[in-house]
N, C-alpha and C positions, 0 to 999 in steps of 0.2 A: 650528460644531462645537467650536471651542476653548472655548466657554462650558460645555460639559458637564463636570461635576466628574470629575477623574481622567483625562480624555481629552487626549491630545497627538497631533497629526497626525504620522504617520510622516515622517521626513525622509531616508530612505535609499532605495536602489534607484531605482525609477521615480517615486517619489512627489514629488520636487522638481519634476518636469516635468509633473505632472498638474494640470488645473484643479480647483478646490475641489469642484465638483459630481461629479467622477469619483472622488474619493478614497474615499468610502464603498463604492463598487462594487469598487474595487481591494482594499479591506480585506476585503470579502466573499469575494473570491478568495484571500485570505490571501497576497497578494503581499508583505506586510510581514513574513511569518513563514516563512522558508525551511526551518526544521526540519521543518515539516509536509509541505513539498514532497518532501523526501527520504524521509519515511515512505512516500510513494506511489512515488517514482521508483526506490528501491532494488529494489522488487519487479519493476519493468519491466526493470531491468538484469539481475537474476537470471534473469528469464524469457528475456531475450535470450541470456545466457550458456548457459542450458540448451538453447535452440533451436539454436544454432550448433554444439553438441556432439553432436547426435543426427542420424542419417541421415534423408534422403539428403544426402550431402555434394556440394558443387559448388564450382568455382573462384570463381564469383561471390560465394557466401556466405563464402568465405575471403578476400575482398578487404577490407582494413582501411578503405578509403574508404567502401565500402558500409555497413560496420558503424558507422562514425562518423556517416554520414547517418541510419541507423536510430535511433541513440542520440539524435541531435538531434531527429528526428521525434517520438520518444517523449517527449522533454523538453517539446515544445510540447503534445502530447496530455495529458501529466500536468498541465501548468499549467491547461488548460481543464477537464479532468475533475475535478481537485481543486476548481476554482472552482465547478463544478456542485454537487458533493456538499456543499461547505462552505456555500454559499448556502442550499441546501435544509436543511441541519442547523441553521443559525442561525435560519432562519424558524420551524422547528418548535420550537426550543429557546428562543425569545426570552423566555418567561416564566421559565424556569429561569435564563437568563443574567442577568436583572435581579437575581437573588438571590445570584449568585456574583461575588465581588470581581474576579476575573480577567476575567470575561466581560461585565460590565455595560456596558462601553464599546464593545462590538461595534456595528456600524452599525444593525442593526435594534433591538437592545435599547435603544440610546440615542436612537432616533427619527430618525436621519439617513436611513434608508431605511424605507419603509412595507412592510407585509406584501404588498400587491398589487405594489408595485414590485419586491420581491425575487422574487416568483413570475415576473414578466415577465423579469427578469434571468436567472433559472434557465432559462427557456424559450429565451432568446436564446443562452445558452451551450451548451445542448443542440444547437441548430441549428448552431452553429459546430463543435462536436465531431462531429456527424453528417457535415458537409461534409468535415471533416478525414479521417474514416475511410472515407467512401464509395468512394474509388478503390481501396481495398484488398480489396473483395469482401464478399460476404454473410456468410460465417462470422465475419469479424472484427467486423462490426456486431452479429451475434447475441451474440458474447462480450461486446461492450461493453454491450449492453442487459442481459444477465445480471449483469454487474459493477455496472452502475448500480442495478439493482433491489436487489442485496445491500446496497449502501451507502445507498440511500434508506431501507431498513428500519432501519438502525442507530440513528438518533435515536429512533425509536418504541420501541425495546426498553428505553431508559433508564427508561421509565414502568412496565414490567411484568416485568422480569427483572433479575437481577444479572449477566447475562452478555452485555452489549452488546459488550464487547471481542472476544468470540468471533465475533460477526457482523461486526465491523469487520475481523477477520482474514480471514473468508470473502471479503469484498469486496476488500481490498488485495492479498491473495495471488493472487486470481483473474487478476491481470495475467499470470501465467505462461502461461495458456492463450491469452489475447489476443495476446501477442507471438509465441507459437509459430504461431498462425494467420497472423499478419502475414508470416512468412517461409515459409509453405507447409508447416509441419511440425506441424500441429495434431494432438495425440494423440487428440483427441475427434472428429476429422474424420468418421468413419463416422456419427456421430449427426446431422450437419448436411449430408450429401451428398444434394442434391435429385435427382441422377440415379440413385440407388440404388433398385432394386426390392425390396430386402430389407425385411422388417418390422422394427418397433422391437426385437423380441426378438433378431433376428439382429444388428442393429447394436450393441446392448448387449453381446452376446456377443463381437463383434469387438473392442470396446474392452476388455472384461474380460480377453481373452486376449492383449492386447498388453503386453509388458514395458515399452515406452516409456510407455504410458498409466499403468501402475502407478508407473513412475519419476516421471512428472509429478505423480501423485497424492501420492506421498510428499513431493515437493518443495513441493507446494501446502500440505500439512498442516504441514510445517516452517515455512513462511511464516506460517500462521495462528498457530502457537504463538509465534513470534517477535513478531508483532504483539500478541498477548495480553500477553506479558511487558512490552514497552516501554510499551504504552498503560496497563496497570494501574499500573506504576510512575509514569507521568506523572500519572495521575488522583489520586495522593495529594497533589498540590499543592492540590487543591480538596476534600480529604477532609472537613474540618470544615464547609465551606459546603454540600457535597453532603448531608451528614447533616441539616443544617437544612432544605434545600430539598426533601428527599425524592428526590433523584436516585439511581437505582440503578446499581450497577456492581460489578466485582470488587474494587476498592479498598475499597468500603464493606462488601462481603460478607466479604472476608478479614481486613480490619482491618490495622493496622500490624504486628501480631505474626505474622499468618498469611501475609502477602503474599510475603515473601522465600522461605520454604520452598516455597510453591506454585510460585514462579517457577523455583526450582532444579529441581523435578520436571519442569515444562514444558520447561525448557531441555534436560534430559537426553533427553526424548522427541524434542525438536527435532533434536538431534544424531543420534539413532537414525534418524530419518526421512531426514536428509541422507545418512547412510551407505547406507541402503536405496535411495535414489534413485540414488546413484552405482553401486551394484552392478547394478541392473536396467538402467541405461543403458550400462554398460561404461566408466565413467570411469576415469581413470588416477590415478597416485600424487599428482600435484599437487593434484587435487581433494580427495583424502582428507586430505592434509597441511594444506591451507589452508582449504577450505570446511568441512571437518569439524573438524580438529584446532585450528587457530587460532581458528575461530569458537567452539568449546567454551571455550577459555581466556578469550577476550575477553568472552563472554557471562557466564561465572561471575564474572569480575572486575567487570563492570558491575553485576551484581546485588549483589555484596558491598559495593561502595563507595557506592552511592546511599544518601542519607539521606532516608528517607520523611517526616521531619518538616520538611524544608527544601525549600521550593518551587523554589528555583534548582537544587538537586540533582536533583529530580524532572524538571525541564525539561531538564537535562543528559542524563539517561538517555534521554529521548525524542529528543533531538537528537544531540549528538556521541556519546554513549555507544552509542546504537543504530546510529549511523552507522559506528562501528568494526566492529560485527557485520555490517552490510550490506556493508561494504568487504571483509571477510574472505570472505564467501560469494561475492561477485562476482569477486574477484581469483582465487580458486581455480578458478572456472569458466572465466575468461579464460585462466588459465595452462594449463589442460587444453586449451583451444582452440588456443593458440599451439603447443603441442607437437604437437597433432594436425594443425595446419596444415603444419608442416614435414614431418611424416610423409606427408601427402597430396601435398605438392609433390614430395617425393622419389620 
C-alpha cells in the first residue's frame, strides 16, 4: 500500500494496532477521518435532544445514566452506519475518485480493495448494523432502512443532478426520526403501527394533525439545510477537479461567487425552522437562546470566514466549523431538558 503514489498509511486512532490487510477496510469506514463521523453523529445527538424534550415524560428517560448509554449506543451505530454508506459511496464513485486528487488514494480507487470485496464488506456491515438495531423493535429498523436508502441514492445523484447535497441532508437528518423511535417517541408512529386497523389515509391524517410531528418535520428540514450548507462549502476543496471530472453538485452549480449568498439564505431558513420546531413542541427559553440564537451567530460566522479557494479552510467548515453549529443546537436542547428535568423532579 505504501507504494501507491501519494498514499500514507494512517498512524492515528486504531490504525497502529491493525494488521496491514485490515487497514483498507478501516479506511473504507472512514475511521481515519473523524470529521465525517461528527457530520453523522451530530444529527443523532440532536434527535436524542429532541426526543427527551417531548412527551411522554418518564423518570427513566430523565436518568442521565440512561441518556449516556443511549449516546454511547448511537456512537457505535453511527460508526457502523457511516461505514456502510461510505463503503457504498466509494464503490460507486471509484472512477470519479481516480480523477480527484483528494480521493484517488481511497482504498478502492487505489486498488487495495476490489469492487467485489467492497460489496461483500458493505453486506457484512449491514448485517452487523441490523443485529445492533434488532433488539429495539420493528419501527427502528424501518427507519434505518429508509435512512439507508436515502444515503445509498446520494452517490448516484452526482451523475445526474446538481443537488446531491440535498439528498445527503435527507439521509443524515433522518436520524431524528430513528432516535425518536428508539426511545418510544416516534412522531411518525401511526404510519408504522401494525396493530392499527385504520387505513393509510387515516394514519397520514393522524400524523398531519400532530404538533409534535410538525415539530419533528421542521427540525428535520433544519438539519437538511445545515447539511447542505456544510457539505457545499466542503465540496469547494474539490471544485476544480470536479469541473474536470464532470462531477455534479451545488459547489459546481453555484460557483465560488454564488455559494456564500445561497448559504446565508439557507441558514436563515434553517433558523426559522428551528424556531418553528421549538414553538410546536413547547420548548423553553434555553432552546431559543442557544439552539436558535447562538446557532444563528455561529452559522453566519462560519460562512463568513471560510475561504472557498482554500482546501484546508473548506475542510475546517465541514469539521470544526460545522461542529460549532452542531454543538449549539445540541446544547440548547440539552439545556432545555435539564430545566425540564428539575421541573419534572419537583
